[in-house]
DSSP file (Angstrom, degrees, kcal/mol; ACC not computed):
  #  RESIDUE AA STRUCTURE BP1 BP2  ACC     N-H-->O    O-->H-N    N-H-->O    O-->H-N    TCO  KAPPA ALPHA  PHI   PSI    X-CA   Y-CA   Z-CA
    1    1 A M     >        0   0    0      0, 0.0     4,-2.3     0, 0.0     5,-0.2   0.000 360.0 360.0 360.0 -33.7   96.1 -110.0  109.8
    2    2 A A  H  >  +     0   0    0      1,-0.2     4,-2.2     2,-0.2     5,-0.2   0.874 360.0  52.9 -64.1 -35.6   98.1 -113.2  110.6
    3    3 A V  H  > S+     0   0    0      2,-0.2     4,-2.4     1,-0.2    -1,-0.2   0.913 108.5  49.5 -64.9 -42.8  100.6 -112.3  107.9
    4    4 A L  H  > S+     0   0    0      1,-0.2     4,-2.3     2,-0.2    -2,-0.2   0.908 110.9  49.5 -63.4 -42.2  101.1 -108.9  109.4
    5    5 A G  H  X S+     0   0    0     -4,-2.3     4,-2.1     2,-0.2    -1,-0.2   0.898 111.0  49.9 -63.0 -40.8  101.6 -110.4  112.9
    6    6 A D  H  X S+     0   0    0     -4,-2.2     4,-2.1     2,-0.2    -2,-0.2   0.899 110.1  50.9 -64.2 -41.2  104.1 -112.8  111.5
    7    7 A L  H  X S+     0   0    0     -4,-2.4     4,-2.5     1,-0.2    -2,-0.2   0.906 108.8  51.0 -63.4 -42.5  106.0 -110.0  109.7
    8    8 A R  H  X S+     0   0    0     -4,-2.3     4,-2.7     1,-0.2    -1,-0.2   0.900 108.5  52.2 -62.4 -40.5  106.1 -108.0  113.0
    9    9 A K  H  X S+     0   0    0     -4,-2.1     4,-2.4     2,-0.2    -1,-0.2   0.916 110.2  48.6 -61.4 -42.9  107.6 -111.0  114.8
   10   10 A R  H  X S+     0   0    0     -4,-2.1     4,-2.4     2,-0.2    -2,-0.2   0.920 111.9  48.6 -63.5 -43.8  110.3 -111.4  112.1
   11   11 A I  H  X S+     0   0    0     -4,-2.5     4,-2.6     1,-0.2    -2,-0.2   0.926 111.7  49.5 -62.5 -44.7  111.2 -107.7  112.3
   12   12 A D  H  X S+     0   0    0     -4,-2.7     4,-1.7     1,-0.2    -1,-0.2   0.901 110.1  51.6 -60.8 -40.6  111.3 -107.8  116.1
   13   13 A R  H  < S+     0   0    0     -4,-2.4     4,-0.4     1,-0.2    -1,-0.2   0.922 112.1  45.8 -63.0 -43.5  113.6 -110.9  115.9
   14   14 A F  H >< S+     0   0    0     -4,-2.4     3,-0.9     1,-0.2    -2,-0.2   0.887 110.8  52.6 -66.7 -39.1  115.9 -109.2  113.5
   15   15 A Q  H 3< S+     0   0    0     -4,-2.6    -1,-0.2     1,-0.2    -2,-0.2   0.818 113.8  43.7 -67.1 -29.4  116.0 -106.0  115.5
   16   16 A N  T 3< S+     0   0    0     -4,-1.7    -1,-0.2    -5,-0.2    -2,-0.2   0.395  84.0 116.6 -95.8   2.4  117.0 -107.9  118.6
   17   17 A D    <   -     0   0    0     -3,-0.9     3,-0.3    -4,-0.4    -3,-0.0  -0.602  55.5-153.8 -73.6 120.5  119.5 -110.1  116.9
   18   18 A P  S  > S+     0   0    0      0, 0.0     4,-0.6     0, 0.0    -1,-0.2   0.696  89.4  57.5 -69.9 -17.5  123.0 -109.4  118.5
   19   19 A I  H  > S+     0   0    0      1,-0.2     4,-2.2     2,-0.1     3,-0.4   0.855  91.4  68.3 -81.4 -36.1  124.8 -110.5  115.3
   20   20 A L  H  > S+     0   0    0     -3,-0.3     4,-2.5     1,-0.2     5,-0.2   0.882  96.2  51.7 -57.2 -45.0  123.2 -108.1  112.9
   21   21 A P  H  > S+     0   0    0      0, 0.0     4,-2.2     0, 0.0    -1,-0.2   0.899 111.4  49.4 -60.2 -36.1  124.7 -104.8  114.3
   22   22 A N  H  X S+     0   0    0     -4,-0.6     4,-2.6    -3,-0.4    -2,-0.2   0.885 110.1  50.5 -67.6 -38.0  128.2 -106.4  114.1
   23   23 A M  H  X S+     0   0    0     -4,-2.2     4,-2.5     2,-0.2    -1,-0.2   0.902 110.1  50.2 -65.0 -39.9  127.5 -107.5  110.5
   24   24 A R  H  X S+     0   0    0     -4,-2.5     4,-2.2    -5,-0.2    -2,-0.2   0.922 111.2  48.8 -64.1 -42.7  126.4 -104.0  109.6
   25   25 A T  H  X S+     0   0    0     -4,-2.2     4,-2.6    -5,-0.2    -2,-0.2   0.907 110.6  50.9 -62.9 -42.3  129.6 -102.6  111.2
   26   26 A L  H  X S+     0   0    0     -4,-2.6     4,-2.6     1,-0.2    -2,-0.2   0.905 109.8  49.8 -62.2 -42.0  131.7 -105.1  109.3
   27   27 A M  H  X S+     0   0    0     -4,-2.5     4,-1.9     2,-0.2    -1,-0.2   0.892 110.9  49.6 -65.0 -38.3  130.1 -104.1  106.0
   28   28 A E  H  X S+     0   0    0     -4,-2.2     4,-2.2     2,-0.2    -2,-0.2   0.913 111.1  49.9 -65.0 -42.2  130.7 -100.5  106.8
   29   29 A L  H  X S+     0   0    0     -4,-2.6     4,-3.0     1,-0.2     5,-0.2   0.918 108.8  51.9 -61.8 -44.0  134.4 -101.2  107.6
   30   30 A Q  H  X S+     0   0    0     -4,-2.6     4,-2.2     1,-0.2    -1,-0.2   0.898 109.6  49.8 -60.3 -40.7  134.8 -103.2  104.4
   31   31 A K  H  X S+     0   0    0     -4,-1.9     4,-1.1     2,-0.2    -1,-0.2   0.915 112.9  46.3 -64.7 -42.9  133.4 -100.2  102.5
   32   32 A E  H  X S+     0   0    0     -4,-2.2     4,-0.5     1,-0.2     3,-0.2   0.895 111.9  51.1 -66.6 -40.3  135.8  -97.8  104.2
   33   33 A I  H >< S+     0   0    0     -4,-3.0     3,-1.3     1,-0.2    -2,-0.2   0.901 106.2  54.8 -64.4 -40.8  138.8 -100.1  103.7
   34   34 A T  H 3< S+     0   0    0     -4,-2.2    -1,-0.2     1,-0.3    -2,-0.2   0.816 104.0  56.2 -61.7 -30.4  138.0 -100.4  100.0
   35   35 A A  H 3< S+     0   0    0     -4,-1.1    -1,-0.3    -3,-0.2    -2,-0.2   0.624  89.3  99.1 -78.6 -12.9  138.1  -96.6   99.8
   36   36 A L  S << S-     0   0    0     -3,-1.3     2,-0.0    -4,-0.5    -3,-0.0  -0.293  82.6-101.1 -70.7 158.7  141.7  -96.4  101.2
   37   37 A G     >  -     0   0    0      1,-0.1     4,-2.6     4,-0.0     5,-0.2  -0.278  36.1-102.5 -72.0 166.4  144.7  -96.1   99.0
   38   38 A E  H  > S+     0   0    0      1,-0.2     4,-2.5     2,-0.2     5,-0.2   0.903 121.3  49.4 -59.5 -43.8  146.8  -99.1   98.2
   39   39 A E  H  > S+     0   0    0      1,-0.2     4,-2.3     2,-0.2    -1,-0.2   0.901 111.8  48.6 -64.9 -40.3  149.6  -98.1  100.6
   40   40 A E  H  > S+     0   0    0      2,-0.2     4,-2.3     1,-0.2    -2,-0.2   0.911 112.6  47.8 -66.4 -41.9  147.1  -97.6  103.4
   41   41 A R  H  X S+     0   0    0     -4,-2.6     4,-2.8     2,-0.2    -2,-0.2   0.893 111.1  51.9 -64.5 -39.2  145.4 -101.0  102.7
   42   42 A S  H  X S+     0   0    0     -4,-2.5     4,-2.3    -5,-0.2    -2,-0.2   0.923 110.5  47.6 -63.0 -44.2  148.8 -102.7  102.6
   43   43 A G  H  X S+     0   0    0     -4,-2.3     4,-2.3     2,-0.2    -2,-0.2   0.901 112.5  49.3 -63.1 -40.9  149.7 -101.2  106.0
   44   44 A L  H  X S+     0   0    0     -4,-2.3     4,-2.7     2,-0.2    -2,-0.2   0.913 110.0  51.0 -64.2 -43.2  146.4 -102.3  107.4
   45   45 A A  H  X S+     0   0    0     -4,-2.8     4,-2.7     1,-0.2     5,-0.2   0.910 110.6  49.1 -61.3 -42.0  146.8 -105.8  106.1
   46   46 A S  H  X S+     0   0    0     -4,-2.3     4,-2.5     2,-0.2    -1,-0.2   0.915 111.4  49.8 -62.9 -42.8  150.2 -106.0  107.6
   47   47 A F  H  X S+     0   0    0     -4,-2.3     4,-1.0     2,-0.2    -2,-0.2   0.930 112.7  46.2 -61.3 -46.1  148.9 -104.8  110.9
   48   48 A I  H >< S+     0   0    0     -4,-2.7     3,-0.7     1,-0.2     4,-0.5   0.929 113.3  48.9 -65.2 -44.9  146.0 -107.3  110.9
   49   49 A L  H >< S+     0   0    0     -4,-2.7     3,-1.4     1,-0.2    -1,-0.2   0.906 108.5  53.5 -61.1 -41.1  148.3 -110.2  109.9
   50   50 A S  H 3< S+     0   0    0     -4,-2.5    -1,-0.2     1,-0.3    -2,-0.2   0.720 103.3  58.4 -68.7 -18.5  150.8 -109.4  112.6
   51   51 A S  T << S+     0   0    0     -4,-1.0    -1,-0.3    -3,-0.7    -2,-0.2   0.589  89.8  90.7 -85.2  -9.6  148.1 -109.5  115.2
   52   52 A L  S X  S-     0   0    0     -3,-1.4     3,-1.3    -4,-0.5     2,-0.2  -0.650  84.2-114.1 -87.4 140.8  147.2 -113.1  114.4
   53   53 A P  T 3  S+     0   0    0      0, 0.0    -2,-0.1     0, 0.0    -1,-0.1  -0.497  99.9  10.3 -69.2 142.2  148.9 -115.9  116.2
   54   54 A N  T 3  S+     0   0    0      1,-0.2    -4,-0.1    -2,-0.2    -2,-0.0   0.722  89.5 158.8  63.3  24.0  151.1 -118.0  113.9
   55   55 A A    <   -     0   0    0     -3,-1.3     2,-0.6    -6,-0.2    -1,-0.2  -0.564  50.2-110.9 -77.4 140.2  150.8 -115.5  111.1
   56   56 A P        -     0   0    0      0, 0.0    -1,-0.1     0, 0.0    -7,-0.0  -0.605  35.2-176.8 -70.6 118.2  153.6 -115.7  108.5
   57   57 A L        -     0   0    0     -2,-0.6    -7,-0.0     1,-0.4    -2,-0.0   0.332  47.1 -90.2-101.6   6.7  155.5 -112.5  109.0
   58   58 A G        -     0   0    0      2,-0.0    -1,-0.4     0, 0.0     2,-0.0  -0.540  67.0 -27.8 112.1-179.9  158.0 -112.9  106.2
   59   59 A P        -     0   0    0      0, 0.0     2,-0.1     0, 0.0     0, 0.0  -0.341  59.2-126.8 -71.9 149.3  161.4 -114.4  105.8
   60   60 A D     >  -     0   0    0      1,-0.1     4,-2.1    -2,-0.0     3,-0.3  -0.378  34.5 -94.7 -85.7 173.7  163.8 -114.7  108.7
   61   61 A D  H  > S+     0   0    0      1,-0.2     4,-2.5     2,-0.2     5,-0.2   0.846 124.1  56.8 -58.8 -36.4  167.3 -113.4  108.6
   62   62 A E  H  > S+     0   0    0      1,-0.2     4,-2.2     2,-0.2    -1,-0.2   0.912 107.9  47.0 -62.9 -42.9  168.7 -116.8  107.6
   63   63 A E  H  > S+     0   0    0     -3,-0.3     4,-2.4     2,-0.2    -2,-0.2   0.902 111.6  50.9 -66.0 -41.2  166.4 -117.0  104.5
   64   64 A V  H  X S+     0   0    0     -4,-2.1     4,-2.5     2,-0.2    -2,-0.2   0.928 111.0  48.3 -62.2 -45.4  167.4 -113.4  103.5
   65   65 A T  H  X S+     0   0    0     -4,-2.5     4,-2.5     1,-0.2    -2,-0.2   0.905 110.6  51.7 -61.3 -42.8  171.1 -114.2  103.8
   66   66 A K  H  X S+     0   0    0     -4,-2.2     4,-2.0     1,-0.2    -2,-0.2   0.927 111.7  46.2 -59.8 -46.2  170.6 -117.4  101.7
   67   67 A R  H  X S+     0   0    0     -4,-2.4     4,-2.0     2,-0.2    -2,-0.2   0.888 111.5  51.5 -66.7 -39.0  168.8 -115.5   98.9
   68   68 A E  H  X S+     0   0    0     -4,-2.5     4,-2.8     1,-0.2    -1,-0.2   0.917 109.8  49.9 -62.6 -42.5  171.4 -112.7   98.9
   69   69 A N  H  X S+     0   0    0     -4,-2.5     4,-2.2     1,-0.2     6,-0.3   0.877 108.3  53.3 -63.6 -37.8  174.2 -115.3   98.6
   70   70 A E  H  X>S+     0   0    0     -4,-2.0     6,-1.8     2,-0.2     5,-1.2   0.895 112.4  44.5 -63.8 -39.6  172.3 -116.9   95.7
   71   71 A M  H ><5S+     0   0    0     -4,-2.0     3,-0.6     4,-0.2    -2,-0.2   0.916 113.4  50.2 -70.3 -42.2  172.1 -113.6   93.9
   72   72 A D  H 3<5S+     0   0    0     -4,-2.8    -2,-0.2     1,-0.2    -1,-0.2   0.860 112.1  47.8 -63.5 -35.1  175.8 -112.7   94.7
   73   73 A S  H 3<5S-     0   0    0     -4,-2.2    -1,-0.2    -5,-0.2    -2,-0.2   0.625 114.1-115.9 -81.8 -13.0  176.9 -116.1   93.4
   74   74 A G  T <<5S+     0   0    0     -4,-0.7    -3,-0.2    -3,-0.6    -4,-0.1   0.428  84.4 118.4  91.7  -1.1  174.9 -115.8   90.2
   75   75 A K  S   <S+     0   0    0     -5,-1.2     2,-0.4    -6,-0.3    -4,-0.2   0.836  83.4  26.8 -64.7 -31.3  172.6 -118.8   91.0
   76   76 A A  S    S-     0   0    0     -6,-1.8    -2,-0.3    -9,-0.1    -1,-0.2  -0.983  74.7-145.9-133.4 143.9  169.7 -116.5   91.0
   77   77 A A        -     0   0    0     -2,-0.4    -6,-0.1    -3,-0.1    -5,-0.1  -0.910  23.7-118.6-110.2 135.4  169.1 -113.2   89.2
   78   78 A P        -     0   0    0      0, 0.0     2,-0.3     0, 0.0    -1,-0.0  -0.377  29.5-160.1 -67.8 149.9  167.1 -110.4   90.7
   79   79 A I        -     0   0    0     -2,-0.0     2,-0.1     1,-0.0     0, 0.0  -0.898  19.8-105.2-127.0 159.7  163.9 -109.3   88.9
   80   80 A S     >  -     0   0    0     -2,-0.3     4,-2.3     1,-0.1     5,-0.1  -0.321  31.9-110.0 -77.8 165.6  161.9 -106.2   89.0
   81   81 A Y  H  > S+     0   0    0      1,-0.2     4,-2.8     2,-0.2     5,-0.2   0.890 120.9  54.1 -61.8 -39.6  158.5 -105.9   90.8
   82   82 A A  H  > S+     0   0    0      1,-0.2     4,-2.2     2,-0.2    -1,-0.2   0.908 108.8  48.4 -61.8 -42.2  156.8 -105.6   87.4
   83   83 A E  H  > S+     0   0    0      2,-0.2     4,-2.3     1,-0.2    -1,-0.2   0.894 111.2  51.0 -64.6 -39.3  158.5 -108.8   86.2
   84   84 A F  H  X S+     0   0    0     -4,-2.3     4,-1.9     2,-0.2    -2,-0.2   0.939 109.4  49.3 -62.4 -47.7  157.4 -110.5   89.4
   85   85 A K  H  <>S+     0   0    0     -4,-2.8     5,-3.1     1,-0.2     4,-0.4   0.896 112.1  48.9 -59.1 -40.9  153.8 -109.5   89.0
   86   86 A Q  H ><5S+     0   0    0     -4,-2.2     3,-0.9     4,-0.2    -1,-0.2   0.899 108.8  53.4 -65.4 -39.5  153.8 -110.7   85.4
   87   87 A A  H 3<5S+     0   0    0     -4,-2.3    -1,-0.2     1,-0.2    -2,-0.2   0.833 112.3  43.8 -66.2 -32.2  155.3 -114.0   86.5
   88   88 A V  T 3<5S-     0   0    0     -4,-1.9    -1,-0.2    -5,-0.1    -2,-0.2   0.389 119.9-108.4 -95.7   4.6  152.6 -114.6   89.1
   89   89 A G  T < 5       0   0    0     -3,-0.9    -3,-0.2    -4,-0.4    -2,-0.1   0.839 360.0 360.0  80.4  34.6  149.8 -113.5   86.7
   90   90 A R      <       0   0    0     -5,-3.1    -4,-0.2    -6,-0.1    -5,-0.1   0.403 360.0 360.0-113.8 360.0  148.8 -110.1   88.1
């Protein structure tokens, strides 16, 4: 009987834990996000990153101009997305 009482106490503690419902919601969200298409997940990731303070949002105009000038001058050659993925091992 003591074991049963201990088990009931544990169940009550878990049912009243304020963190567990949030964890369950997070797990449900993760499952739903995984079911999204690549473009939808990419858009969601961009949205989430842009909502964070100090998040890297991409290159600024100065960096873009510098890279364009490097390509125009022949210092750098453009590559396709497939070549880029292969170069980074994806």
